[in-house]
Structure formats: C-alpha cells, structure tokens
N, CA and C of each residue as an Amber inpcrd file, in Angstrom:
protein
   669
  -1.3480000  -1.9000000  27.5020000  -2.4020000  -2.7590000  26.9380000
  -3.3920000  -1.9310000  26.1040000  -3.7700000  -0.7270000  26.6370000
  -4.7060000   0.1260000  25.9140000  -4.1260000   0.5750000  24.5790000
  -2.8160000   0.8950000  24.5700000  -2.1620000   1.3180000  23.3340000
  -2.2060000   0.2160000  22.2960000  -1.9890000  -1.0190000  22.7450000
  -2.0040000  -2.1600000  21.8200000  -3.4010000  -2.3810000  21.2400000
  -4.4370000  -2.1880000  22.0710000  -5.8080000  -2.3400000  21.5780000
  -6.1440000  -1.2710000  20.5550000  -5.6700000  -0.0470000  20.8000000
  -5.8890000   1.0330000  19.8370000  -5.2180000   0.7080000  18.5170000
  -3.9860000   0.1660000  18.5890000  -3.2600000  -0.2200000  17.3730000
  -4.0300000  -1.2710000  16.5940000  -4.5940000  -2.2430000  17.3120000
  -5.3590000  -3.3060000  16.6520000  -6.5780000  -2.7290000  15.9420000
  -7.2820000  -1.8220000  16.6100000  -8.4700000  -1.2080000  16.0130000
  -8.1130000  -0.4460000  14.7490000  -6.9940000   0.3020000  14.8090000
  -6.5600000   1.0630000  13.6350000  -6.1900000   0.1480000  12.4840000
  -5.5180000  -0.9500000  12.7950000  -5.1290000  -1.9100000  11.7570000
  -6.3560000  -2.5390000  11.1110000  -7.3450000  -2.8810000  11.9380000
  -8.5650000  -3.4700000  11.3930000  -9.2950000  -2.4850000  10.4910000
  -9.3850000  -1.2460000  10.9250000 -10.0530000  -0.2280000  10.1130000
  -9.3130000  -0.0070000   8.8140000  -7.9800000  -0.0060000   8.8680000
  -7.1620000   0.2040000   7.6700000  -7.2720000  -0.9620000   6.7040000
  -7.2470000  -2.1720000   7.2460000  -7.2500000  -3.3670000   6.4110000
  -8.5190000  -3.5030000   5.5980000  -9.6550000  -3.0700000   6.1590000
 -10.9140000  -3.2630000   5.4780000 -11.4390000  -1.9910000   4.8200000
 -10.6040000  -0.9570000   4.7520000 -10.9530000   0.2530000   4.0160000
 -10.4420000   0.1130000   2.5850000 -11.0890000  -0.7500000   1.8410000
 -10.5730000  -1.1420000   0.5310000 -10.7810000  -0.0570000  -0.5150000
  -9.8220000   0.0690000  -1.4080000  -9.9870000   0.9440000  -2.5580000
 -10.7320000   0.1710000  -3.6370000 -11.6210000   0.8420000  -4.3180000
 -12.5030000   0.1560000  -5.2490000 -11.8740000  -0.0900000  -6.6080000
 -11.1130000   0.8820000  -7.1130000 -10.6780000   0.8660000  -8.5110000
  -9.1890000   0.5340000  -8.6100000  -8.8540000  -0.3110000  -9.5780000
  -7.4540000  -0.6810000  -9.8130000  -7.1120000  -0.5280000 -11.2900000
  -5.8340000  -0.3950000 -11.5670000  -5.3380000  -0.4580000 -12.9460000
  -5.3030000  -1.9320000 -13.3330000  -5.9910000  -2.3020000 -14.3900000
  -6.2070000  -3.7150000 -14.6830000  -5.4710000  -4.2260000 -15.9220000
  -5.2500000  -3.3560000 -16.9010000  -4.5700000  -3.7910000 -18.1260000
  -3.9400000  -2.5750000 -18.8090000  -2.7510000  -2.7890000 -19.3770000
  -2.0240000  -1.6830000 -19.9960000  -1.5000000  -2.1150000 -21.3620000
  -1.9120000  -1.4010000 -22.3980000  -1.4000000  -1.6520000 -23.7520000
  -0.3270000  -0.6020000 -24.0400000   0.7930000  -0.7280000 -23.3340000
   1.8600000   0.2640000 -23.4740000   2.5690000   0.1700000 -24.8200000
   2.3910000  -0.9420000 -25.5220000   3.0950000  -1.1860000 -26.7830000
   2.3090000  -0.7720000 -28.0270000   1.0720000  -0.2990000 -27.8180000
   0.2500000   0.0610000 -28.9670000  -0.2700000  -1.1650000 -29.7010000
  -0.5440000  -1.0080000 -30.9750000  -1.0860000  -2.1040000 -31.7780000
  -0.2810000  -2.2790000 -33.0610000  -0.6160000  -3.3240000 -33.8160000
   0.0400000  -3.5400000 -35.1110000  -0.2120000  -2.3750000 -36.0560000
  -1.4110000  -1.7900000 -35.9590000  -1.7620000  -0.6920000 -36.8590000
  -0.9190000   0.5490000 -36.5880000  -0.7710000   0.8820000 -35.2970000
   0.0090000   2.0610000 -34.9090000   0.5750000   1.8680000 -33.5090000
   1.8460000   2.1790000 -33.3490000   2.4440000   2.0540000 -32.0230000
   1.8540000   3.0840000 -31.0600000   1.2520000   4.1710000 -31.6050000
   0.6380000   5.1890000 -30.7440000  -0.7070000   4.7470000 -30.1690000
  -1.2280000   3.6340000 -30.6560000  -2.5480000   3.1720000 -30.2020000
  -2.4530000   2.5160000 -28.8160000  -2.0970000   3.3280000 -27.8480000
  -1.9740000   2.8440000 -26.4780000  -3.3100000   2.9880000 -25.7530000
  -3.5370000   2.1310000 -24.7830000  -4.7490000   2.2460000 -23.9690000
  -4.5110000   1.6460000 -22.5820000  -5.3340000   2.0980000 -21.6480000
  -5.2460000   1.6440000 -20.2540000  -6.6510000   1.3030000 -19.7890000
  -6.7560000   0.2290000 -19.0440000  -8.0600000  -0.2090000 -18.5450000
  -8.0750000  -0.2010000 -17.0150000  -9.1270000   0.3960000 -16.4520000
  -9.3610000   0.3500000 -15.0130000 -10.4650000  -0.6610000 -14.7280000
 -10.5130000  -1.1430000 -13.4890000 -11.5580000  -2.0970000 -13.1100000
 -12.0850000  -1.7440000 -11.7300000 -13.4120000  -1.7460000 -11.6000000
 -14.0720000  -1.5150000 -10.3100000 -14.4480000  -2.8620000  -9.7190000
 -13.7900000  -3.2350000  -8.6300000 -13.9590000  -4.5810000  -8.0930000
 -15.0010000  -4.6910000  -6.9770000 -15.6860000  -3.6110000  -6.6340000
 -16.6650000  -3.6790000  -5.5510000 -18.0910000  -3.7090000  -6.0840000
 -19.0390000  -3.8180000  -5.1580000 -20.4410000  -4.0180000  -5.5380000
 -21.2340000  -2.7260000  -5.6830000 -20.5540000  -1.6240000  -5.8690000
 -21.2480000  -0.3580000  -6.0920000 -20.4920000   0.4780000  -7.1090000
 -21.2060000   1.3900000  -7.7640000 -20.5840000   2.2590000  -8.7570000
 -19.6530000   3.2700000  -8.0710000 -18.6610000   3.7320000  -8.8160000
 -17.6960000   4.6900000  -8.2720000 -17.5820000   5.8770000  -9.2210000
 -17.7050000   7.0770000  -8.6760000 -17.4820000   8.2810000  -9.4700000
 -15.9820000   8.5550000  -9.5370000 -15.4860000   8.7460000 -10.7530000
 -14.0640000   9.0230000 -10.9390000 -13.7740000  10.5240000 -10.9940000
 -14.7760000  11.3370000 -10.7930000 -14.5550000  12.7780000 -10.7770000
 -13.5990000  13.1400000  -9.6420000 -12.5480000  13.8410000  -9.9770000
 -11.5350000  14.1910000  -8.9920000 -10.3930000  13.1950000  -8.8990000
 -10.5100000  12.0690000  -9.6210000  -9.4350000  11.0810000  -9.6620000
  -8.4190000  11.4730000 -10.7420000  -7.2030000  10.9640000 -10.5850000
  -6.1310000  11.2380000 -11.5450000  -5.3150000   9.9750000 -11.7830000
  -4.9450000   9.7650000 -13.0360000  -3.9730000   8.7170000 -13.3850000
  -2.8020000   9.4150000 -14.0550000  -1.6150000   9.2470000 -13.4970000
  -0.4630000   9.9560000 -14.0390000   0.7850000   9.0940000 -14.0080000
   1.7660000   9.5100000 -14.8100000   3.0870000   8.8920000 -14.7880000
   4.0100000   9.7870000 -13.9740000   4.8970000   9.1740000 -13.2290000
   5.7890000   9.9440000 -12.3630000   6.6950000  10.8770000 -13.1610000
   7.0180000  10.4900000 -14.4140000   7.9010000  11.3160000 -15.2410000
   7.1350000  12.3910000 -16.0170000   5.8380000  12.5590000 -15.7040000
   4.9800000  13.5780000 -16.3270000   4.6810000  13.3230000 -17.8030000
   4.9760000  12.1300000 -18.2920000   4.6460000  11.8040000 -19.6820000
   3.1510000  11.5310000 -19.8490000   2.4680000  11.3760000 -18.7240000
   1.0360000  11.0700000 -18.7530000   0.3640000  11.7550000 -17.5660000
  -0.7390000  12.4380000 -17.8430000  -1.5130000  13.0540000 -16.7650000
  -2.9720000  13.1050000 -17.2040000  -3.7860000  12.2410000 -16.6150000
  -5.1840000  12.1230000 -17.0170000  -6.0850000  12.4970000 -15.8550000
  -6.8850000  13.5260000 -16.0260000  -7.9090000  13.8570000 -15.0500000
  -9.1280000  13.0130000 -15.3670000  -9.3550000  12.0020000 -14.5770000
 -10.4460000  11.0690000 -14.8410000 -11.8020000  11.7100000 -14.5660000
 -12.7990000  11.2130000 -15.2510000 -14.1550000  11.7220000 -15.0550000
 -15.1560000  10.6450000 -15.4620000 -16.3540000  10.7390000 -14.9260000
 -17.3850000   9.7660000 -15.2660000 -17.5900000   8.7430000 -14.1630000
 -18.3940000   7.7450000 -14.4820000 -18.7530000   6.6940000 -13.5330000
 -18.1970000   5.3600000 -14.0250000 -17.5870000   4.6090000 -13.1110000
 -17.2020000   3.2330000 -13.4300000 -18.1400000   2.3240000 -12.6370000
 -18.9370000   1.5600000 -13.3370000 -19.9670000   0.7490000 -12.7000000
 -19.3680000  -0.4310000 -11.9510000 -20.1580000  -0.9740000 -11.0490000
 -19.7350000  -2.1130000 -10.2440000 -19.3110000  -3.2900000 -11.1180000
 -18.1750000  -3.8940000 -10.7610000 -17.6410000  -5.0690000 -11.4670000
 -17.5000000  -4.8070000 -12.9660000 -17.1460000  -3.5750000 -13.3100000
 -17.0470000  -3.1960000 -14.7170000 -15.7010000  -2.5570000 -15.0250000
 -15.4730000  -2.3660000 -16.3200000 -14.2060000  -1.8480000 -16.8170000
 -14.3720000  -0.4230000 -17.3480000 -13.2840000   0.3210000 -17.3130000
 -13.2750000   1.7060000 -17.7740000 -12.0840000   1.8490000 -18.7190000
 -12.3740000   2.0980000 -19.9930000 -11.3310000   2.0890000 -21.0210000
 -10.8590000   3.5010000 -21.3520000  -9.5630000   3.7000000 -21.2030000
  -8.9190000   4.9750000 -21.5520000  -8.1440000   4.7710000 -22.8480000
  -8.5300000   5.5060000 -23.8990000  -7.8610000   5.3840000 -25.1880000
  -7.0720000   6.6560000 -25.5040000  -5.8900000   6.4540000 -26.0440000
  -5.0310000   7.5890000 -26.3680000  -5.4740000   8.2840000 -27.6640000
  -5.5490000   9.5880000 -27.6250000  -5.7560000  10.4880000 -28.7610000
  -7.1830000  10.4920000 -29.3080000  -7.7250000   9.3080000 -29.6690000
  -9.0890000   9.2660000 -30.2120000  -9.7070000   7.9020000 -29.9730000
 -10.9660000   7.7570000 -30.4100000 -11.7110000   6.5330000 -30.1200000
 -11.4750000   5.4240000 -31.1410000 -10.4980000   5.5860000 -32.0000000
 -10.1740000   4.5230000 -32.9610000  -9.0060000   3.6630000 -32.4830000
  -8.4810000   3.9830000 -31.3000000  -7.3480000   3.2240000 -30.7510000
  -7.7000000   1.7530000 -30.6100000  -8.8820000   1.4900000 -30.0600000
  -9.3890000   0.1110000 -29.9560000 -10.6120000   0.0110000 -30.8590000
 -10.4860000  -0.6020000 -32.0170000 -11.6000000  -0.6770000 -32.9730000
 -12.8190000  -1.3890000 -32.3890000 -13.9940000  -0.8600000 -32.6900000
 -15.2720000  -1.4820000 -32.3320000 -15.5770000  -1.4750000 -30.8310000
 -14.7280000  -0.8420000 -30.0260000 -15.0130000  -0.7390000 -28.5960000
 -14.9580000   0.7340000 -28.2060000 -16.0510000   1.2310000 -27.6860000
 -16.1400000   2.6540000 -27.3540000 -15.3180000   2.9760000 -26.1130000
 -14.5300000   4.0230000 -26.2090000 -13.7270000   4.4640000 -25.0750000
 -14.6210000   5.1400000 -24.0380000 -14.2700000   4.9930000 -22.7740000
 -14.9540000   5.7240000 -21.7140000 -14.3460000   7.1080000 -21.5430000
 -13.0890000   7.2340000 -21.9360000 -12.4370000   8.5420000 -21.8880000
 -11.2480000   8.5440000 -22.8530000 -11.0430000   9.6740000 -23.5060000
  -9.8900000   9.8740000 -24.3830000  -8.8440000  10.6930000 -23.6220000
  -7.5720000  10.3570000 -23.8240000  -6.5210000  11.1070000 -23.1410000
  -5.3800000  11.4190000 -24.1000000  -4.5510000  12.3520000 -23.6850000
  -3.3240000  12.6720000 -24.4100000  -2.1300000  12.3180000 -23.5340000
  -1.0120000  12.0380000 -24.1830000   0.1610000  11.5980000 -23.4420000
   0.6300000  10.2690000 -23.9920000   1.6910000   9.7280000 -23.4250000
   2.2340000   8.4760000 -23.9540000   2.8740000   7.6600000 -22.8420000
   3.0680000   6.3690000 -23.1380000   3.7270000   5.4540000 -22.2160000
   5.0580000   5.0300000 -22.8240000   6.1340000   5.2860000 -22.1130000
   7.4610000   4.9240000 -22.5790000   7.5940000   3.4050000 -22.6620000
   8.0830000   2.9090000 -23.7880000   8.2260000   1.4600000 -23.9450000
   9.2300000   0.8520000 -22.9740000  10.0770000   1.6880000 -22.3940000
  11.0570000   1.1940000 -21.4210000  10.4800000   1.1110000 -20.0120000
   9.2560000   1.6280000 -19.8420000   8.6050000   1.5520000 -18.5430000
   8.4990000   2.8990000 -17.8480000   7.4770000   3.0340000 -17.0260000
   7.2710000   4.2350000 -16.2060000   6.6180000   3.8050000 -14.8860000
   6.5290000   4.7410000 -13.9720000   5.7930000   4.5070000 -12.7310000
   4.4290000   5.1740000 -12.8610000   3.3700000   4.3790000 -12.7750000
   2.0100000   4.8960000 -12.8610000   1.4370000   5.0760000 -11.4600000
   0.7160000   6.1780000 -11.2620000   0.1330000   6.4940000  -9.9650000
  -1.3500000   6.8050000 -10.1600000  -2.2020000   6.0930000  -9.4450000
  -3.6460000   6.3280000  -9.4800000  -4.0420000   7.0070000  -8.1790000
  -4.6890000   8.1670000  -8.2810000  -5.0600000   8.9340000  -7.1010000
  -6.5590000   9.1980000  -7.0550000  -7.1130000   9.1160000  -5.8660000
  -8.4780000   9.5530000  -5.5890000  -8.3430000  10.9080000  -4.9100000
  -8.5380000  11.9780000  -5.6850000  -8.2040000  13.3240000  -5.2550000
  -6.7190000  13.3510000  -4.8880000  -6.3590000  13.5690000  -3.6200000
  -4.9350000  13.6070000  -3.2570000  -4.4510000  12.3120000  -2.6170000
  -5.3400000  11.3350000  -2.4850000  -4.9760000  10.0720000  -1.8580000
  -4.5130000   9.0620000  -2.9050000  -3.3420000   8.4710000  -2.6790000
  -2.8180000   7.4700000  -3.6120000  -3.5860000   6.1640000  -3.4380000
  -4.2110000   5.7130000  -4.5090000  -4.9240000   4.4390000  -4.5090000
  -3.9360000   3.3030000  -4.7320000  -3.0880000   3.4590000  -5.7370000
  -2.0130000   2.4920000  -5.9490000  -0.9370000   3.0740000  -6.8510000
   0.2480000   2.4930000  -6.7330000   1.3860000   2.8570000  -7.5750000
   1.9120000   1.5890000  -8.2310000   2.1440000   1.6550000  -9.5270000
   2.7070000   0.5160000 -10.2480000   4.0620000   0.9670000 -10.7950000
   5.1060000   0.5320000 -10.1290000   6.4460000   1.0320000 -10.4310000
   7.1390000   0.1420000 -11.4630000   7.0540000   0.5660000 -12.7190000
   7.7060000  -0.1650000 -13.8130000   8.8410000   0.6630000 -14.4230000
   9.4770000   1.4880000 -13.6080000  10.5620000   2.3390000 -14.0910000
  11.6940000   1.5100000 -14.6910000  11.9430000   0.3380000 -14.1260000
  13.0210000  -0.5200000 -14.6180000  12.5740000  -1.4220000 -15.7680000
  11.3360000  -1.2700000 -16.1810000  10.7990000  -2.0840000 -17.2800000
   9.4070000  -2.5780000 -16.9330000   8.5580000  -2.6780000 -17.9380000
   7.1980000  -3.1430000 -17.7070000   7.2010000  -4.5700000 -17.1730000
   6.2970000  -4.8460000 -16.2340000   6.2270000  -6.1770000 -15.6260000
   5.8300000  -7.2480000 -16.6420000   5.0880000  -6.8580000 -17.6610000
   4.6080000  -7.8230000 -18.6630000   4.2460000  -7.0590000 -19.9290000
   3.7920000  -7.8080000 -20.9340000   3.4900000  -7.2120000 -22.2360000
   4.6540000  -7.4190000 -23.1930000   4.3490000  -7.4230000 -24.4730000
   5.3800000  -7.6880000 -25.4720000   5.1880000  -6.7620000 -26.6680000
   6.2180000  -6.0190000 -26.9830000   6.1260000  -5.0420000 -28.0680000
   6.0840000  -5.7020000 -29.4430000   6.7030000  -6.8530000 -29.5770000
   6.7410000  -7.5310000 -30.8830000   5.4230000  -8.2530000 -31.1770000
   4.8960000  -8.9420000 -30.1850000   3.6560000  -9.6960000 -30.3950000
   2.4100000  -8.8590000 -30.1100000   2.6220000  -7.6600000 -29.5150000
   1.5230000  -6.7640000 -29.1450000   0.5740000  -7.4060000 -28.1400000
   1.1280000  -8.2390000 -27.2730000   0.3420000  -8.7780000 -26.1630000
   0.4330000  -7.8000000 -24.9970000  -0.6970000  -7.5040000 -24.3930000
  -0.7590000  -6.4640000 -23.3820000  -0.2760000  -6.9640000 -22.0160000
  -0.1770000  -6.0220000 -21.0910000   0.1840000  -6.3300000 -19.7030000
  -1.1000000  -6.4570000 -18.8940000  -1.4200000  -7.6900000 -18.4930000
  -2.6750000  -7.9650000 -17.7950000  -2.4350000  -8.2490000 -16.3090000
  -3.2930000  -7.6910000 -15.4840000  -3.2780000  -7.9900000 -14.0590000
  -3.9020000  -9.3670000 -13.8520000  -3.3440000 -10.1450000 -12.9420000
  -3.8600000 -11.4930000 -12.7310000  -5.0360000 -11.4890000 -11.7630000
  -4.8560000 -10.8990000 -10.5780000  -5.9300000 -10.8360000  -9.5920000
  -6.0790000  -9.3930000  -9.1250000  -7.2500000  -8.7880000  -9.3020000
  -7.4330000  -7.3770000  -8.9340000  -7.0870000  -7.0700000  -7.4840000
  -7.4210000  -7.9860000  -6.5590000  -7.2120000  -7.7190000  -5.1410000
  -5.7500000  -7.7910000  -4.7160000  -4.8940000  -8.3810000  -5.5310000
  -3.4910000  -8.4890000  -5.1730000  -2.7530000  -7.2050000  -5.5140000
  -1.6390000  -6.9940000  -4.8470000  -0.8280000  -5.7920000  -4.9900000
  -0.4150000  -5.5540000  -6.4380000  -0.7760000  -4.3960000  -6.9780000
  -0.4250000  -4.0680000  -8.3550000   1.0490000  -3.7860000  -8.5460000
   1.7720000  -3.5330000  -7.4580000   3.2010000  -3.2520000  -7.5720000
   4.0320000  -4.5280000  -7.5230000   3.3860000  -5.6690000  -7.4000000
   4.0760000  -6.9530000  -7.3830000   4.1650000  -7.4790000  -8.8200000
   5.3790000  -7.6320000  -9.3490000   5.5390000  -8.1260000 -10.7350000
   4.8600000  -9.4750000 -10.9730000   4.7310000 -10.2810000  -9.9090000
   4.1320000 -11.6040000 -10.0610000   2.6230000 -11.5350000 -10.2910000
   2.0410000 -10.3670000 -10.0980000   0.6030000 -10.2180000 -10.3110000
   0.2710000  -9.6950000 -11.7070000   1.2360000  -9.8050000 -12.6320000
   1.0190000  -9.3660000 -14.0140000   1.5110000 -10.4230000 -14.9790000
   0.8910000 -10.4880000 -16.1460000   1.2780000 -11.4600000 -17.1660000
   0.9690000 -10.9080000 -18.5490000   1.5310000 -11.5450000 -19.5550000
   1.1860000 -11.2090000 -20.9370000  -0.2240000 -11.7040000 -21.2500000
  -0.9660000 -10.9260000 -22.0040000  -2.2760000 -11.3970000 -22.4440000
  -2.1020000 -12.6300000 -23.3260000  -3.1010000 -13.4910000 -23.3150000
  -3.0110000 -14.7220000 -24.1160000  -3.0930000 -14.4100000 -25.6010000
  -3.8190000 -13.3590000 -25.9490000  -4.0160000 -13.0070000 -27.3470000
  -3.4130000 -11.6450000 -27.6630000  -3.0390000 -11.4550000 -28.9020000
  -2.5720000 -10.1550000 -29.3690000  -3.6810000  -9.1170000 -29.1680000
  -3.3000000  -7.9600000 -28.6680000  -4.2840000  -6.9030000 -28.4860000
  -5.0050000  -6.9180000 -27.1610000  -4.8060000  -7.9710000 -26.3570000
  -5.3700000  -8.0190000 -25.0250000  -6.8790000  -8.1630000 -24.9690000
  -7.4450000  -7.7260000 -23.8550000  -8.8750000  -7.9060000 -23.6020000
  -9.5130000  -6.5960000 -23.1210000  -9.5610000  -5.5660000 -23.9640000
 -10.1540000  -4.2980000 -23.5270000 -11.6250000  -4.4270000 -23.1590000
 -11.9760000  -3.9080000 -21.9660000 -13.3450000  -3.9220000 -21.4380000
 -13.9010000  -5.3290000 -21.3090000 -13.0310000  -6.2780000 -21.0170000
 -13.4610000  -7.6600000 -20.8240000 -12.5330000  -8.3250000 -19.8210000
 -12.9690000  -9.4850000 -19.3090000 -12.1590000 -10.2190000 -18.3300000
 -10.8000000 -10.5620000 -18.9320000  -9.7740000 -10.4190000 -18.1180000
  -8.4290000 -10.7390000 -18.5880000  -8.3030000 -12.2130000 -18.9430000
  -7.2660000 -12.5460000 -19.6860000  -7.1930000 -13.8530000 -20.3360000
  -6.5210000 -14.9440000 -19.5210000  -6.3820000 -14.7590000 -18.2150000
  -5.8000000 -15.8230000 -17.4020000  -6.7230000 -17.0320000 -17.3790000
  -6.1510000 -18.2080000 -17.0920000  -6.9620000 -19.4170000 -17.0740000
  -7.9740000 -19.3300000 -15.9360000  -9.2290000 -19.5990000 -16.2270000
 -10.2920000 -19.4200000 -15.2480000 -10.1230000 -20.3300000 -14.0300000
  -9.6720000 -21.5680000 -14.2430000  -9.5480000 -22.4930000 -13.1200000
  -8.5150000 -21.9920000 -12.1190000  -7.3810000 -21.5050000 -12.6270000
  -6.3430000 -20.9770000 -11.7470000  -6.8530000 -19.7500000 -11.0280000
  -7.5330000 -18.8660000 -11.7390000  -8.0560000 -17.6350000 -11.1530000
  -9.0390000 -17.9330000 -10.0260000  -9.9460000 -18.8920000 -10.2510000
 -10.9490000 -19.2060000  -9.2460000 -10.3090000 -19.7660000  -7.9850000
  -9.2830000 -20.6000000  -8.1330000  -8.5880000 -21.1490000  -6.9700000
  -7.8920000 -20.0530000  -6.1880000  -7.2680000 -19.1100000  -6.9010000
  -6.5630000 -18.0280000  -6.2260000  -7.5280000 -17.0900000  -5.5310000
  -8.6510000 -16.7990000  -6.1620000  -9.6070000 -15.8580000  -5.5970000
 -10.2240000 -16.4230000  -4.3200000 -10.5420000 -17.7200000  -4.2990000
 -11.1770000 -18.3030000  -3.1200000 -10.2080000 -18.4320000  -1.9550000
  -8.9240000 -18.2540000  -2.1980000  -7.9400000 -18.4040000  -1.1320000
  -7.5050000 -17.0890000  -0.5140000  -8.0310000 -15.9520000  -1.0180000
  -7.6300000 -14.6500000  -0.4810000  -8.8470000 -13.7950000  -0.1950000
  -8.7230000 -12.8120000   0.7320000  -9.8270000 -11.8880000   1.0080000
 -10.1270000 -11.0340000  -0.2040000 -11.3600000 -10.5660000  -0.3160000
 -11.7770000  -9.7700000  -1.4640000 -11.7720000  -8.2760000  -1.1530000
 -11.7020000  -7.4680000  -2.2010000 -11.8850000  -6.0190000  -2.1340000
 -10.8980000  -5.3060000  -1.2400000  -9.6290000  -5.8030000  -1.2180000
  -8.6040000  -5.1470000  -0.4220000  -7.4480000  -4.8140000  -1.3270000
  -7.0100000  -3.5560000  -1.2530000  -5.8850000  -3.1610000  -2.0990000
  -5.0430000  -2.1260000  -1.3880000  -3.7570000  -2.4370000  -1.2330000
  -2.8510000  -1.4750000  -0.6140000  -1.5130000  -1.5970000  -1.2840000
  -0.9990000  -0.4790000  -1.7680000   0.1930000  -0.5100000  -2.6010000
   1.4370000  -0.9320000  -1.8520000   1.4680000  -0.7780000  -0.5200000
   2.6900000  -1.0730000   0.2130000   2.8500000  -2.5330000   0.5380000
   1.7550000  -3.2840000   0.6470000   1.8090000  -4.6910000   1.0140000
   0.9090000  -5.4890000   0.1000000   1.1210000  -6.8040000   0.0590000
   0.1640000  -7.6610000  -0.6210000  -1.1350000  -7.5990000   0.1540000
  -2.2480000  -7.2880000  -0.5240000  -3.5130000  -7.0670000   0.1530000
  -3.9740000  -8.2950000   0.9250000  -3.5950000  -9.4680000   0.4700000
  -4.0420000 -10.6770000   1.1420000  -3.4050000 -10.8240000   2.5110000
  -2.2790000 -10.1690000   2.7540000  -1.5590000 -10.3430000   4.0040000
  -2.1140000  -9.4780000   5.1230000  -2.7180000  -8.3310000   4.7930000
  -3.0810000  -7.3750000   5.8230000  -4.0980000  -7.9460000   6.8110000
  -5.2400000  -8.5190000   6.3380000  -6.1850000  -9.0740000   7.3060000
  -5.5650000 -10.1910000   8.1270000  -4.7400000 -11.0450000   7.4990000
  -4.0880000 -12.1360000   8.2070000  -3.1700000 -11.6260000   9.2970000
  -2.4090000 -10.5740000   8.9760000  -1.5150000  -9.9740000   9.9620000
  -2.3160000  -9.3870000  11.1160000  -3.4340000  -8.7400000  10.7870000
  -4.2630000  -8.1200000  11.8120000  -4.8480000  -9.1650000  12.7510000
  -5.3950000 -10.2330000  12.1880000  -5.9860000 -11.3090000  12.9880000
  -4.9240000 -11.9580000  13.8680000  -3.7320000 -12.1840000  13.2720000
  -2.6370000 -12.7840000  14.0240000  -2.2320000 -11.9030000  15.1920000
  -2.1620000 -10.5900000  14.9410000  -1.7980000  -9.6440000  15.9950000
  -2.8520000  -9.6290000  17.0840000  -4.1230000  -9.6510000  16.6780000
  -5.2210000  -9.6550000  17.6430000  -5.1640000 -10.8960000  18.5220000
  -4.9120000 -12.0530000  17.9000000  -4.8270000 -13.3050000  18.6560000
  -3.6780000 -13.2610000  19.6470000  -2.5410000 -12.7140000  19.2050000
  -1.3630000 -12.6230000  20.0730000  -1.6510000 -11.7510000  21.2820000
  -2.3430000 -10.6050000  21.0420000  -2.6410000  -9.6920000  22.1310000
  -3.5950000 -10.3210000  23.1360000  -4.6060000 -11.0330000  22.6360000
  -5.5400000 -11.7010000  23.5190000  -4.8460000 -12.7610000  24.3590000
  -3.9160000 -13.4800000  23.7130000  -3.1500000 -14.5100000  24.4250000
  -2.2900000 -13.8840000  25.5070000  -1.6410000 -12.7730000  25.1860000
  -0.8030000 -12.0720000  26.1510000  -1.6280000 -11.6050000  27.3540000
  -2.8320000 -11.0740000  27.0640000  -3.7020000 -10.6230000  28.1520000
  -4.1030000 -11.7630000  29.0510000  -4.3660000 -12.9320000  28.4530000
  -4.7600000 -14.1100000  29.2180000  -3.6290000 -14.5680000  30.1260000
  -2.4140000 -14.5850000  29.5920000  -1.2380000 -14.9950000  30.3710000
  -0.9990000 -14.0370000  31.5190000  -1.1360000 -12.7120000  31.2650000
  -0.9150000 -11.7070000  32.3060000  -1.9120000 -11.8770000  33.4450000
  -3.1680000 -12.1990000  33.1080000  -4.1810000 -12.4000000  34.1370000
  -3.8370000 -13.5910000  35.0270000  -3.3330000 -14.6640000  34.4200000
  -2.9420000 -15.8570000  35.1770000  -1.8070000 -15.5190000  36.1360000
  -0.8110000 -14.7460000  35.6160000   0.3190000 -14.3640000  36.4610000
  -0.1320000 -13.4970000  37.6280000  -1.0720000 -12.5710000  37.3660000
  -1.5770000 -11.7170000  38.4320000  -2.2780000 -12.5300000  39.5100000
  -3.0600000 -13.5190000  39.1060000  -3.7610000 -14.3680000  40.0630000
  -2.7730000 -15.1350000  40.9400000  -1.6960000 -15.6250000  40.3000000
  -0.6830000 -16.3770000  41.0660000  -0.0130000 -15.4820000  42.0890000
   0.3030000 -14.2420000  41.6690000   0.9500000 -13.2930000  42.5890000
   0.0400000 -12.9570000  43.7580000  -1.2580000 -12.7970000  43.4860000
  -2.2110000 -12.4980000  44.5560000  -2.3060000 -13.6450000  45.5530000
  -2.2400000 -14.8690000  45.0450000  -2.2980000 -16.0490000  45.9220000
  -1.0830000 -16.0950000  46.8330000   0.1030000 -15.7840000  46.2770000
   1.3430000 -15.8160000  47.0590000   1.3070000 -14.7900000  48.1730000
   0.7570000 -13.6240000  47.8630000   0.6840000 -12.5520000  48.8600000
  -0.3110000 -12.9440000  49.9680000
C-alpha cells in the first residue's frame, strides 16, 4: 500500500511539473522570395517569463543546432530567423540562427540544458505545411503533445503567423482549451491524459483501501 501511495505522489508531481516553452510554428518551406527564408517560432504558455539561456533547439540529424538565449515573456512568442533579420519582413527576430530544415522532414528536439522539453519527430515527413503554397506548420493547441500529428495544421494564410496567434478557428480553439488541463506538456504522452490518469489511479487506490478495510473488519468479526 505504501509503495502505491509513493507512486501516486510521484505521478502527481510529474503531471503538474509543466514545461513552459513549446515549438509553436515552423516555416520549414521558406517563403516565395527565397526558399532559405526559414523560421521557427517558440511560445511561452505560462504566466511568468522564462530565460532561454542554456536552452538548445536542434535537429537529430545535426542540420540544425541553436543555442538559445534571451527572455521569452509570459504568453508571448520568440521568433528564430535563419541567417538574418530579413527572413520575415517587418518583424524583428528575437534570435538569428544558422542551419537548415530538410523539406523531407527532420526530428526537432528542444532542451532545457540537458533535459528534453519536447521532441517533434517529423523524420518521415513534416506533419503539416505546404512547400507550394508556403503555408507554415502551425501547432493547434500548445498544451497538447507536439509529437502528435493531429496537433498540427497548415496555416490559413501564406507565410503563417510569425509572433502572433496561430490561424486556427477561435471557436474551435476555445472549446478545445476549456476541455483540457492547462500548462502541461510531455513528449511521451498527450498532456491532457496525464492528470486524468493520475486522478483515476488515485481513486482506484482509495477504493482498494476501502475494500480491504471492510474485508479486515469482516475477518475480525469471524474470529
């Protein structure tokens, strides 16, 4: 019984130890002006600023390795532009990087120092985005698992939404957000499932303890 309680405590602590920053939008296809005009957008989904010093965004095939730096403010976006600040016209980059994104897809890994925040495995092809129309790959809900292809879509407009809310329909987004827990992100599972699994496990354990107590009382009466 004690072991099960310890497991429950660990699960609860793990479930609510949310990572703040997620990969939110990827312009792996570049722009009409230049195919090299690639950019990546991060999003801070919590209510406090996050220092990105010591963070890294990299591709598993080593085609991309960005040592992140600076501050990403609460509920704000962080724009990474390739090569120079003209990649996205009229929008100032938060950081410039070198490297490239393979149009056939790569696995992206976001790390907080040595801890993996999330992995987006697109080795078999990007989950969304279109090279011909130059529509970007947009995340639908920040709190949902970034490795789930269903949590990505093509941007509604060519060129995407750098440093702005993604282009999903607001009514659908609001319904989805109110139905799931906030500020939870774990690359191995859908973030919405972890608290539910934990609560379910806790309820089961409490029920088991209650049943065991009843059985013990019956045995004592018989004796």
